[in-house]
C-alpha positions in Angstrom: -104.7 -66.3 201.1 -106.7 -66.5 204.2 -103.7 -65.6 206.3 -102.9 -62.4 204.3 -106.5 -61.2 204.7 -106.3 -61.8 208.6 -102.8 -60.2 208.6 -104.4 -57.2 206.7 -107.3 -57.1 209.1 -105.0 -57.0 212.0 -102.8 -54.6 210.5 -105.7 -52.1 209.9 -107.2 -52.8 213.5 -103.8 -52.0 214.8 -103.2 -48.6 212.9 -106.7 -47.4 214.2 -105.8 -48.5 217.8 -102.4 -46.6 217.5 -103.9 -43.5 216.3 -106.8 -43.4 218.9 -103.9 -44.1 221.7 -102.0 -41.2 220.2 -104.8 -39.0 220.1 -105.5 -39.5 223.6 -102.1 -39.4 224.7 -102.0 -35.6 223.1 -105.2 -34.8 224.9 -104.0 -35.8 228.2 -100.8 -34.0 227.9 -102.4 -30.9 226.9 -104.7 -31.4 229.9 -102.0 -31.8 232.3 -100.0 -28.8 230.9 -103.0 -26.8 231.5 -103.5 -28.2 234.9 -99.7 -27.4 235.8 -100.1 -24.0 234.5 -103.3 -23.3 236.7 -101.6 -24.7 239.9 -98.5 -22.4 239.2 -100.7 -19.4 238.7 -102.8 -20.7 241.9 -99.4 -20.7 244.1 -98.7 -17.4 242.9 -101.8 -16.0 243.7 -101.5 -17.5 247.2 -98.2 -16.1 247.7 -99.0 -12.7 246.8 -102.0 -12.6 249.1 -99.7 -13.6 251.8 -97.1 -10.6 251.0 -100.0 -8.2 250.9 -101.3 -9.6 254.1 -98.0 -9.2 255.7 -97.7 -5.8 254.6 -101.1 -4.7 255.9 -100.2 -6.6 259.3 -97.1 -4.5 259.5 -98.9 -1.3 259.4 -99.3 0.7 262.6 -103.0 0.7 262.8 -103.0 -3.3 262.5 -100.0 -4.4 264.0 -100.8 -7.0 266.6 -104.3 -7.9 265.4 -105.1 -11.5 266.3 -107.6 -12.0 263.1 -104.9 -10.8 260.6 -102.2 -12.8 262.5 -104.4 -16.2 262.2 -105.1 -14.9 258.6 -101.3 -15.1 258.0 -100.9 -18.5 259.7 -103.9 -19.7 257.5 -102.1 -18.4 254.2 -98.9 -20.0 255.3 -100.7 -23.5 256.0 -102.5 -23.3 252.5 -99.3 -22.5 250.8 -97.5 -25.2 252.5 -100.1 -27.5 251.6 -100.1 -26.5 247.9 -96.4 -27.0 247.7 -96.4 -30.2 249.2 -99.3 -31.8 247.5 -99.0 -30.2 244.0 -95.5 -28.9 244.0 -94.2 -31.4 241.6 -97.1 -30.9 239.2 -96.4 -27.0 238.8 -93.0 -27.8 237.4 -94.0 -30.0 234.6 -94.0 -27.2 232.2 -90.7 -25.7 233.5 -87.8 -26.0 231.4 -85.1 -28.4 232.5 -82.1 -27.0 233.8 -79.0 -29.1 233.8 -76.2 -29.0 236.1 -72.7 -29.4 235.3 -70.6 -30.7 238.0 -67.5 -28.9 238.8 -65.2 -31.7 238.3 -66.4 -31.8 234.6 -65.8 -28.1 234.1 -62.5 -28.2 235.7 -61.5 -31.1 233.6 -62.3 -29.3 230.5 -60.2 -26.3 231.3 -57.1 -28.4 232.3 -56.6 -29.7 228.8 -54.1 -27.7 227.1 -54.3 -26.3 223.7 -51.9 -29.0 221.9 -54.0 -31.7 223.4 -57.2 -30.4 222.0 -55.6 -30.4 218.4 -53.9 -33.6 218.0 -54.3 -34.3 214.4 -53.7 -30.9 213.2 -50.2 -30.7 212.0 -49.8 -26.9 211.3 -50.6 -24.7 208.2 -49.4 -26.4 205.0 -48.4 -24.5 201.8 -50.3 -25.3 198.6 -47.3 -26.3 196.7 -45.6 -28.7 199.1 
């Protein structure tokens, strides 16, 4: 009798702890997805800023300006740091792309039609 009470209490505690851990995992995964999206947006903003700066620098009136040249180098450095430090984090929410090796594709293409339908004996008539 005592053992069944102890086992019941242990079961209830286990269910509660598992529920709490599940909720924590859900919250953490949502936060991580938000961070990943924000970092992806930040990298995109820095890339757009660098492109805009490059266009301004290429204008005749600003070409050769040292300040803009230093800004371009600084932008490249910031972008490189973001890619190096947080590049893998920004890819968390990207869909996974699977690559099929050429050998597998060629092997599938080389199978003749007869081998694909080994158990197919042809059309049968209903009265046979």
